N, C-alpha and C positions, 0 to 999 in steps of 0.2 A: 504493500500500500504506500503510495507516494505521500510524503508529508505536505500539508497545506502551508504555503508561505504567506504570511500576513503582509498586507500593505503597510506602508509607513504610517498612514492615517490610523489604521487599526492599532498599530503599536503605540502611537502617541495617546490614543484614547485609553488603551489598556493601562498605560503608565499613569495617566491622570487618575483613573479609578483606583489603581494600586496605591497611589499616594492618599487619596481620599479615605480609603479603608484604614489608613494608618493615621487618621486624625489631622490630615492636612486640610485646611479650609480653602477649597478650590471651587470656583463657579464658572459661569460662561465667559467672563472677562479674561480670567487666567488661561482658559482653554483657547480663546481667540489669540491671545498673545503668544501662546506656545506654538500654534499653527503658523502664526505670522513669522516668527523667527526661523521656523523650519523651512518655510517657503523661501526665505532669503538665503538659504544655503548654510545656515549655522550648523545644521545637523551633520554636515559632512565632516566637520572638525569636532572630534569627541569632546575635548576640553572646553571649547567655545560653547557647544551645545549644553554641556553639563552646567557651566557657570551661568549661562543665560536662563536655563530652566530654574536653577537654584534661586536666582534673583526674583523670578516670577512666583515660584511656588512656596517659598519659605517666608513665613511671617512671624515666627517665634523662634527663640533660641533652640528649643528642642528639635524644630524642623531643620535648622541649619546643621545641628549636630548629627542628624541621621541621614541627611539627603545624599551625601556622597556615596555612602555604602549602598543605599537603595538604588541609586543610579547605576552603580557598578553591577549590582546583582541583576537588575532588569535589562540593561542595555548591552551587556558584555557580548552576548551572542550576535546581536545586530552588527556590532563593530568588528566582528570576525569575518563578515562578508566582504567581498571585494569592493573596492571603491567605485568601480564602474556600475556595479549592481546597485549600490546605494544612491549613486547619482540618478539612475533611472527611476528609483522610487521617489526621490524628491521632485523630479520633473513631472511624474504622474500626479503628485500631490498638488502641484501648481495648476494642473489641468482641471482638477476637480473643483467645481464651483459650489458644491453642496455642503461645505464644511459647517455651515450654520445649522444643518439638520442633525449634527452629531455633537454639538458643543454643550447641550443641556445636561448630558450625563445623568439623566434621571431626576433632575431637580424639580421639573414641573411636567415632565412628559408622561402621558398616560398610554400604557400599552393595551392592545386588544386583549380580551379575556383569555383567549387561548395562550397568548404569550405570557400573561400574568401567571397562569397556572404553571407554565413551563419554568418561569423564573422562580416561583415558590418552590417547585420541586427541586430546582438546582440549589436553592438556599438550604433546603432540608438536607440534601445530600452533603452539601458543604459543611453544615453543622455536625453531621454524623462523622464526617471525615476528620474534622478538627478534634472531636472527642477521641476518636480512634488514635490519632497521632499523639495526642497529649498523654495517652496511657501506654504507648508503645515503648518498650525498653530500648534505650539508645543502642545497645549492642545488637538488636534484632531489626533495626530499620532497613527496609528493602531499598535497593539502589534507586528504584523508581519513586520512592517516597522521600528520599533525602532532601531534595530541593524544597518540597512542600513543608517538610519539618523545619528546615532552615527559616523559611518565611514565617511560619507559625511561631517559632521561637523568638524571632525578631519582634513580632507584634506583641506577644505576651510579655516579653521582658520589658518592652517599652511601656506597656500599661502598668506593669509593676513599678517601673521607675517613677511614673506619675503618682502612684499611691505612696511610695516612699517620700516623695516631695511634699505631698499634702499632709502626711502624718508628721513630718518634721515641722512644717509650718504651724499645724494645729498644736503640736507639743510646745512650741515656743510662745503660744498665746495663753497667758494665764487667766485667772478669774477676773470678774468685773471689779474695777477700781472705783468704789463709790465716791471717795473724796474727790478724785480728779474728774469724775463724771459730773458731780454737782458744780465744781469750780468752772468747768467748761460751759455748763448750762447757764450759770449766772451771766456770763458774757453774752449770752444769746437770749436775754430776757426771761430767764428761768425755765426755758424749754430744754428738756433733756433729750436732745436730738441724737447725740452721738455717745455711745458707751465707751468709756476708756477702759483699757485692760491692763492688768499688771503684767510686767515683763517676766516671763519665766523661761529663761534661756536653758534649753536642753542640749547638752553636748552631743555632737555626732560620735558614733562609735569608732573605736580603733579596732581594726580587724586584721588577723593574720590567716591567710589561707595556705595550707600545706597539702599539695596534691600528689597522689601516687600516679605516675605516668608509665607504670610497667605495662607489659603486654596485655594483661587482663583488664587494665583500667584506662587505657589511653582514650577510648571513645567517651567515657563518662567525664574524664578530665577536660576534654575539648568543650563539652557543653557547659560545664561549670565555669570554665574560663570565660566563655561568652557571657554568662550570667554575671560574673564578677565585673567584667568590663562595662556593662550597662550601669551597674550600681556604684562604681568606684567613686563618683563625685559626691555621693551621700555619706561617705565615711570620712571621719576626721583624718584618719591615716589608714592606708591599706598596704599590707606587705604580702607578696605572693611568692611562694616557693614551690618547686616541683622536685620529686625524688623518685628513684627506682633503686639503683645501686649507689647513687650519690646524690647529694643535695645541690640544687641550683637556685640562686636568688634571681628571680626574673622580674621583680618590680620595675626596674628601669625601663624594661621593654614595654610596659603598659602605658607609658606617658604619651604615646601617639594615639590619636583618635581614630585612625584607620584600622578597623578590626582585622581585615585580611593581612595588612602589613605586620600587625602585632603577631598574628599566628605564624606568619612566615619567619619572622625574626626569632620567635621562640623555638620553632623547628630547627633553625640553624644553630642556636646557642645551647639547647638542652640536648646534650650528646647521649644521655642515658634513656631517652624516650623509647618506650616499647621494649625495654630489656627486662631483666629480672627485678626482684624487689627485696630490699633490706630495710624494713620499716624502722626497727629499733635503732639501728646505726644512723640512719638519716635523721631521726628525731633527736638523737643524742648530739649529732653534729649541729643541728639547729640550736640546741640549748647552749652548747659551748661557744659557738661563733656569734650567734645573733640574739641569744636569750636576754642578755643584759639590756639590749636596746629595744627589743620588740615584745617583751613580756612585762606586764604590770597588772595591777588590779583594775585597770581600765581597758584591758585588751580582751577581745573575744578571739579564740583560736578555733579554726575550722579545719579538720583533717578529713581528706577524702581518701579512703583506702578500703579494700575488701578484707584486710586483716590477715591475709595469707602470708604470714611471715616465713621467710626462708632462712633468717638468721637466728640469733639467740633471743628466745622469748623473754627471758629475764631482763635483758637489756631494754626491750620494748616496754615492758611493764614499768620499769624504773623511770624511763624517759617520759611516759605518759603521766605517771604520778607526779613527777617534778613540774611538768608543764601545767597540770591542773592546779598545783599549789601556787604557782606564780602568776596565773592569769585570772580574769574575772569569770569567764565561762569557757568550757571546752565542749565543742560539738564534734561528733564523729559521723561522717556520712559513709555508709556502706551500701553500694548498689545491690549487693546480694540480699539485703533486707526486703527488696521489692519482690523477691521470688516467693511463690506460695509455699507456706510451711517452713520458711527459713527459721533456723534457730542459731544464735551466735555461739556455736559449740567448738569452733576452731580455736586452737591454743592461743593464737594471737588475740582474738576477740574476747575470749574468756578472761584473759589477764588485764585487758584495758577497760572492760565494761564497768567495774566498780568506781572508776575515776571520771566517768563522763557525766556531763550535765544534760546532754541530749544525744540521742542515737537515732538518726534518720536514714532514708534510703538514697535519694538523689539518683534514681535509675531512669527516670523519664521526666518529661516537662512538668507533669502534674506534681511530682514530688519536689522538683526544684522550686516551683511556685510556693509550695508550703514552707520552704526554707525562709521565705520572706518574714513569716510570723516569728520564727525562731530568732532571726537577726534583729527584728524591731522590738521584740518584747523583753529581751534579756535586760 
């Protein structure tokens, strides 16, 4: 079966819908502007088209923060096509005079009943698909589902990021300040129009993530890394380590905003990725080299590992006990917990369980989203 090639107009409409589904506020005017710059040939130059659309589509800081990655994800295949083919598509776009019929993108447009039913059926299937992907173990994701899961993760993590932001803002707003409310009211003729609030500054968390990237854990570590990158701006400080047979401090690599570039750099710098695992030795190294700087009663420590220790279990037990004594909260994420009937009976987990404040799974998107509550409520 021959693949159906989309016209440039269809691609641009799809991208606009893609952005709208991710809380970008886009209407007919933005769509007209996008078509206009495309007709002028801006789309032939990838960077020029990207920056032009960014100027049109982004109205909030969170839009600017996310746009480049969304553009890369959506348009990468288009820019793999030959330049001559792309020029033909732009010429075809200029010939089409009916762009006004496609710019409404559902804002006021009424579909025939048959099409409405078809659209409702698609939405139902889409909702069921999202639920299925949310519950799928990361290690069992089919190749055909990987791109869908990536897009769903991006959207869910963004929504969670907004919840983090609101919770921090609400936490910083104290109770009503009666004295200042009355004082402000006097200046307005005794009308209490504005309520003054006491300032209740709540400190952002200091968090340390220590991720097992051995062969059995690399897929789970990848998604937790993406999760951390979305939330990093809401922590007062965030330190990030990976380990398998040796510990690597990768925090400096997280300072870039381009997620794909961060993943590429980590792949280059973490030489022990997907090898064996020595949990106890790696945690002991963390304590001796970084413990004095990154452990205090204000720090939350999150360890991701299946607990399948190949080294000395006594070393692991002592390292975990020491970390718990020196930090505020110790959370252990074990993807095996997501398996039906799982019990932490491995020697590694048996020895660390008594020293944990929380023991969660982090094996799929749904379990990662639940980690939000753990991080915000401690």
